[in-house]
C-alpha positions in Angstrom: 15.0 8.9 8.8 14.2 7.4 5.4 11.1 5.1 5.6 9.9 2.8 3.0 6.3 1.7 3.2 5.3 -1.4 1.0 1.7 -2.0 0.0 2.2 -5.8 0.4 -0.9 -7.0 -1.5 -0.3 -4.6 -4.3 3.2 -6.0 -4.7 2.0 -9.6 -4.4 -0.7 -9.1 -7.0 1.9 -7.6 -9.4 4.1 -10.6 -8.7 1.6 -12.8 -10.3 2.5 -11.4 -13.7 6.3 -11.3 -13.3 9.0 -13.7 -14.4 8.9 -17.5 -14.2 6.3 -20.2 -13.6 5.8 -22.9 -11.1 4.9 -23.4 -7.5 7.0 -20.5 -6.2 7.0 -17.9 -9.0 4.9 -15.3 -7.1 7.2 -15.6 -4.1 10.3 -15.2 -6.3 8.9 -12.1 -8.0 7.8 -10.6 -4.6 11.2 -10.8 -3.0 13.0 -9.8 -6.1 10.9 -6.7 -6.3 11.2 -6.0 -2.6 15.0 -6.2 -2.7 15.0 -4.0 -5.8 12.9 -1.2 -4.1 15.1 -1.4 -1.0 18.2 -0.9 -3.1 16.5 1.9 -5.2 15.3 4.0 -2.1 18.0 3.1 0.4 15.6 3.2 3.5 16.6 3.0 7.1 13.3 1.4 8.0 10.9 -0.7 6.0 7.2 -1.4 6.8 5.4 -4.2 5.0 1.7 -3.5 5.4 -0.9 -6.3 5.2 -4.7 -6.0 4.8 -7.4 -5.9 7.4 -11.2 -5.9 6.9 -12.7 -2.6 5.7 -15.3 -2.6 8.5 -16.3 1.1 8.4 -16.5 1.1 4.6 -18.8 -1.9 4.7 -21.0 -0.2 7.2 -21.4 2.7 4.7 -21.7 0.6 1.6 -22.4 -3.2 2.0 -21.4 -3.7 -1.7 -18.0 -2.0 -1.2 -15.6 -4.0 -3.5 -18.5 -6.4 -3.9 -18.1 -6.7 -7.7 -14.6 -8.1 -7.5 -14.1 -11.7 -8.4 -12.1 -13.6 -5.8 -8.9 -15.4 -7.0 -9.6 -19.1 -6.8 -6.1 -20.3 -7.6 -5.0 -22.1 -4.3 -1.4 -21.7 -5.4 -1.8 -17.9 -5.1 -3.2 -18.0 -1.6 -0.6 -20.5 -0.5 2.3 -18.3 -1.8 0.7 -15.2 -0.2 0.8 -16.7 3.2 4.3 -18.1 2.7 5.5 -14.6 1.7 4.3 -13.2 5.0 5.9 -16.1 6.8 9.3 -15.5 5.2 9.1 -11.8 5.9 9.6 -12.7 9.5 13.2 -13.4 8.8 13.9 -10.0 7.1 14.8 -6.7 8.8 11.4 -5.2 8.4 8.3 -4.3 10.4 5.0 -6.2 9.5 2.0 -4.0 10.2 -1.7 -4.6 10.1 -5.0 -3.5 11.7 -7.6 -6.2 11.6 -10.5 -3.6 11.1 -8.8 -1.4 8.5 -7.5 -1.7 5.0 -3.8 -1.5 4.2 -4.4 1.9 2.7 -5.6 3.3 6.1 -2.6 1.8 7.9 -0.2 3.3 5.4 -2.0 6.6 5.9 -1.5 6.1 9.7 2.2 5.6 9.2 2.5 8.7 7.1 0.4 11.0 9.4 2.4 9.8 12.5 5.9 10.1 11.0 8.1 12.9 12.2 8.3 15.9 9.9 12.0 15.1 9.6 11.3 11.7 8.2 11.2 11.0 4.5 8.4 8.5 3.7 8.2 6.7 0.4 5.2 4.6 -0.4 5.6 1.7 -2.9 2.3 1.1 -4.7 0.5 1.5 -8.0 -2.7 2.4 -6.1 -3.6 6.0 -6.9 -5.5 6.5 -3.7 -2.3 7.3 -1.9 -2.1 10.5 -3.9 -4.3 12.1 -1.1 -1.3 11.7 1.2 1.0 13.8 -1.0 -0.3 17.0 0.7 2.4 16.1 3.3 5.7 17.5 2.2 7.6 14.5 3.6 5.6 11.8 1.8 6.4 10.5 -1.7 4.6 7.9 -3.8 6.6 5.7 -6.1 4.7 3.8 -8.7 6.7 0.6 -9.4 4.8 -0.1 -12.6 5.5 3.3 -14.2 8.9 3.5 -12.5 8.4 7.0 -11.4 7.3 9.2 -8.5 3.6 10.4 -8.8 3.0 14.1 -8.7 0.5 15.7 -6.3 -3.0 16.2 -7.7 -3.8 19.7 -8.9 -7.1 19.7 -7.0 -8.2 17.9 -3.9 -7.9 14.3 -4.8 -10.6 12.9 -2.5 -13.1 15.5 -3.6 -12.3 14.8 -7.3 -12.7 11.0 -6.9 -15.8 11.3 -4.7 -17.6 13.3 -7.5 -16.9 10.7 -10.3 -16.9 7.6 -8.0 -14.5 4.6 -8.0 -15.6 1.7 -10.1 -12.6 -0.4 -8.9 -13.9 -0.4 -5.3 -17.6 -0.3 -6.3 -18.0 3.3 -4.9 -20.8 5.1 -6.9 -20.3 8.7 -7.9 -22.7 11.3 -9.1 -24.4 10.2 -12.3 -23.2 12.0 -15.4 -19.9 13.3 -13.8 -16.7 12.0 -15.4 -13.1 12.8 -14.9 -13.1 16.2 -16.5 -16.3 17.5 -15.0 -15.1 16.3 -11.6 -11.9 18.1 -12.0 -13.5 21.4 -12.8 -15.9 21.1 -9.9 -13.2 20.2 -7.4 -11.2 23.2 -8.7 -14.0 25.6 -7.9 -15.6 25.1 -4.5 -18.3 27.8 -5.1 -19.7 26.0 -8.1 -19.6 22.7 -6.3 -21.5 24.1 -3.3 -24.1 25.7 -5.7 -24.7 22.3 -7.3 -25.2 20.7 -3.9 -27.6 23.3 -2.8 -29.7 22.8 -5.9 -29.6 19.0 -5.7 -29.2 17.6 -2.1 -29.3 14.0 -3.5 -26.0 14.7 -5.3 -24.6 16.0 -2.0 -25.7 12.8 -0.3 -24.0 10.6 -3.0 -20.9 12.7 -2.8 -20.7 12.5 1.1 -21.1 8.7 1.0 -18.4 8.3 -1.6 -16.1 10.7 0.3 -16.3 8.7 3.5 -15.2 5.6 1.6 -12.4 7.2 -0.4 -10.8 9.2 2.4 -8.2 7.3 4.3 -9.4 6.7 7.9 -7.8 8.2 11.0 -6.9 5.2 13.1 -6.5 5.6 16.9 -3.1 4.3 17.8 -4.5 2.9 21.0 -7.4 1.0 19.3 -7.8 -2.7 19.6 -6.8 -4.7 16.5 -3.2 -3.5 15.9 -0.7 -6.1 14.8 2.8 -4.7 14.7 5.8 -7.0 14.6 9.5 -6.1 14.3 11.9 -8.6 12.8 15.6 -8.9 12.1 17.6 -10.6 9.3 18.1 -14.3 9.6 20.4 -15.2 6.7 20.5 -18.9 7.3 16.7 -19.4 7.3 16.2 -17.1 4.3 19.0 -18.8 2.3 17.5 -22.3 3.1 14.0 -21.2 2.1 15.2 -19.7 -1.1 17.3 -22.8 -1.9 14.3 -25.0 -1.3 12.2 -22.9 -3.6 14.9 -23.0 -6.3 15.5 -19.3 -6.5 18.8 -19.7 -8.3 18.8 -16.2 -9.6 18.9 -14.9 -6.0 21.1 -17.6 -4.2 23.8 -17.7 -6.9 26.0 -14.8 -7.9 23.4 -12.3 -6.7 23.4 -13.6 -3.1 26.2 -11.4 -1.8 24.4 -8.3 -3.0 21.1 -9.5 -1.6 22.7 -10.4 1.8 24.6 -7.0 2.0 21.4 -5.1 1.3 19.5 -6.9 4.1 22.5 -6.7 6.5 22.7 -2.9 6.0 19.0 -2.5 6.6 19.3 -4.8 9.6 22.1 -2.6 11.1 19.8 0.4 10.8 16.9 -1.4 12.4 19.0 -2.5 15.3 20.4 1.0 15.8 16.8 2.4 15.9 15.8 -0.2 18.6 18.8 0.8 20.8 17.9 4.5 20.4 
């Protein structure tokens, strides 16, 4: 089965910088991008994955992502919630775990997919590179418009050495991209460095625990998994009210057909 996994917040944030202005521009750009990716990859099942709280990472590092400035625009947050509301009328599965980030849930989907499944992740977040050690997982970067190649060295080791400024995860002082690459490529040199300087090992281990995608128990409390089918009437009405003329005009037949085909596949899976 061909599975498409959408990093929802990544797509929503990119939608802020797309076409148009006004009260519904982010929504328009999100659903325009979603339909485009469904057409591009022709999946039989689509997961749209929402964020939870990074509980275990905050326990390790109370300042995890602490440097990020929150988006104060109320229009952004309103549209974000409206996007998830409208997703309930599309033939997709909304998935979230309240105690884990979207990245971890996407990792869960990939790790629990059948070896016969072909899983494509839609995101510009490079942390998903660590999942490319699975032969059946691909990462499509929608900004670069290309599949990302597997990392030549262990990705988590490489990033743990240099740290991740984006998430406020400190690395080992003085180690940049190139040095981290050479160390990750030679475990013996890496171990020698850690033996000489246990503090560097401590910094590395702390970063590693934050960067590595968590293994989530499928039976743990906090899962939110909802399966939906296509409701053309409600979606068309909502898009009309928002003024999405570029979708509900000449493009609507193609938009509807795309969702109906995905809906048929979703219903077949439910029967089986």
